[in-house]
N, C-alpha and C positions, 0 to 999 in steps of 0.2 A: 504494500500500500504506500503510495507516494503523496496522496492528497493530505491537506492539513485540516480539512473540515469534514463533518459528517456528510454534507451534500456531495462530496467527491467520491464517496463509497458507492459500490454497485447497489442498486435499489434493494435487492434482497438482503443485503448486509447492513443496511442503515438502521441504527437502533430506534430512531423515531418511528419509522415505518413498521418495524417489528413489534414495537410496543403497541401500536394501534391494532395490528392484525393478530398478535399472539398474547398481548397483555404484558404488564410490567414484570410479572414473575418469570417470564421466559427469558428476560435479559440478565446478563451477568452484572455484577456490581460495577465493573469498569465501564460497561456500556451505559448504565444509568448515569454514572458520573459524566460520561462523555456528552450525554444529552444536556446536562446542566452547563458544562463548559463550552459547548457549541463549536469552538475552534481551537486548534493547536497553533503550531508554528511550522515554517517550512522544514525545519529540522526535526520537529517532534509532532506528528499528527495527533489529532485530538484523542483517539483511543490509546495511543502510546502515552500521552500525557496523563490520562486517567489511570492507566496501569502503573505509571511511574509514581504517581501520588500514593497509591495503595502500597506499593513496594517500599517507597521512601519512608513512610510513616509506620509501616508494619501491619496496619489493620485499618479498617474503616473507622473504628472507634477512636483510634489515636489521631487519625486525620480529622475527625470531627472536633477534637480538642485543640487543634493547632491554631495559634493566633492569626488574625488577618495579616499582620505584617510579615509573619514567617511564610505564609502561603503566597503572598504577593511577590515575594522575592524569587520564587521558583520560576525558571524560564518557561514562558508560555502561559503564565497565570496573570499577574498584574492585580491591581486592587479590585477592579470590578468583578472579576471571576472569583476572587477570594471572598468578597462580600456576599456574592451570590451563593457560594457553597455554605458559608456560615448561616445565612438566612434559611437555606433548605434544611440544614441540620436542626436549627432552632424550631422550625415549623413541625418537623417530625417529632421532636421532643414534646412540643405542646399538644400535638394530636394524641400522643400516647398518654399524656397526663389527663387530658379531658375525657378520654375513654375510661381510664381507670377511676376517675372521680365519680363516675356514675354508679360504681359498685361499692359494696362495703369493703373496708380495709381490715382484714383480720390476720393475715399472715405476712411473713417477710416477702413472699412471692408477690403479694398484693402491693407492698411497699415498693418493690423493684419495678413493677409495672407502672406505678404512679409517678415515681421520681427518678427511676434508673436512667432513662434516656436523657433526661434533662441534666441530672447531676454528673453524669459521666462526660458531659461536654466541658465541665469546669476544669481549669488547671490550678485551682486553689481549693482548700478545704472549706466546705460550707456546712454549718450546723443548722438543721431545721427541725421544727416541731409540727407534727400533723395533729390537728385538733379534730376529735371525733364525737358524734352524738351517741345516744344510747344504742343505736343500731349500727354503730361503727361506720356511718357515712361521713364523708369529709366535710367539716365545717370551714376549715381554713388550713393552709400550709404557710408557715412563716419562717423566714430565715432569722435566727437569733444571734448569730455571730459568724465571722469568717476567720479562718486561721486554724492552727492545730488545736484540737480539742484538749483542753486541760482545765483544771479547777479555777485557775486565775482568769480565764477568758469567759467562762460560762457560770452563771449563778442560777440556782433553781428559781429564784424570784423572777428573773428575766425569761427563763425557759417556760414557766407556767403562766406568765402574764397573758399571752394570747388565748390560752385555754380558759382562764378565769374571765376574760373579757367576753368570750363567746359562750360562756357557761357550758364548756365541753364536759362530756362524761369521762373521756379518756384521751390520752395522748400517746404518740409514738415519736421517739427521738430518732433522728436520722442524720448521719453525716457521711461524707464521701472520702475516699482515699484516692487522690489523683494518681498515685503510683500504680493503682490497680489491685494491690494486695488488700485483702479484707481482714487480715490478722489484727485483733484488737491490741492496743497498747495498754500499759499499766494505767495511764491517765484515762483511757476509755472506760476501764473497769471501775475506777474510782468515781468518775462522773456519773456513771450509771447507778452506782450505789447511792450517791447523794440524791439523784433525781428520784429514785424509788422512794427513799425516805421522805422527801419533800412532798411527793404525790400522796403518800399515805396521810400526811398531816393536812394537806389541802383537800383531801377526798377527791382527787382526780387521779385515776389509775394510770400508771405507766405500763402500757401493754407490752412494749418492746423497745429495744434500742437496736437499730439496724445500721450496719456499715455497708456502704455500697462501693464496690470495686469494679473490676473488669471480669466479665464472664469469659469462659474459654478454658481449654485444656482440662475439661472435666470439672472445672469450678463453676459454682452457681452465680458468682458475681456479687454475693452478699453474705454478711455474717449476722446472725440473729442471736442476741444475748439470751432471749427467751428459749429458743430451740436448743441452745448449748448449755442450758441450766445455770446461767449466770444472772438471772433476774427472778 
């Protein structure tokens, strides 16, 4: 293939036409990326550019977390394409969250469906609290702090403030590990213990504390303190 745009491919090989005739699920990840990118360069056709991005970052998930500036510096990208990719990833995360919010949140799998796509896009640690009603439907999701989770950065009063404001029946504490590892630190364990004690005093149950990481290699992509008997 010598062309640098999708239009220069033979009709039967064009990702856009194949998406229309066969559906999006029939396309490879690189082909879907190529549709978003639209064009490559004379030295790097658009499908090669898409494949390069996946190889360079190692996975679609890692690509989704790449900053706009880093993407824009790659030959064949530029700021406009970088912004377009970030917008597409953000829309996918919001869709996943809106679908998950319609269902009760009872398990770490539910938490992963609710916030996994969104929080795995982050290149920093975010600590959030999910406020639930008596049927475990989502009342609100609020970020309470950014940065490494430890006792000096998060106070139970701040963590439970959204729950008390919304008269929540229960909460789930969630934070992400940008490294992808879901192994809890000693600070994670200490904070969970303090949160549980505070919840008992405030009569707002701490259902779980979930760490979100990267799925793959047989890993689920999350760690549940409740499932592991630590809550």
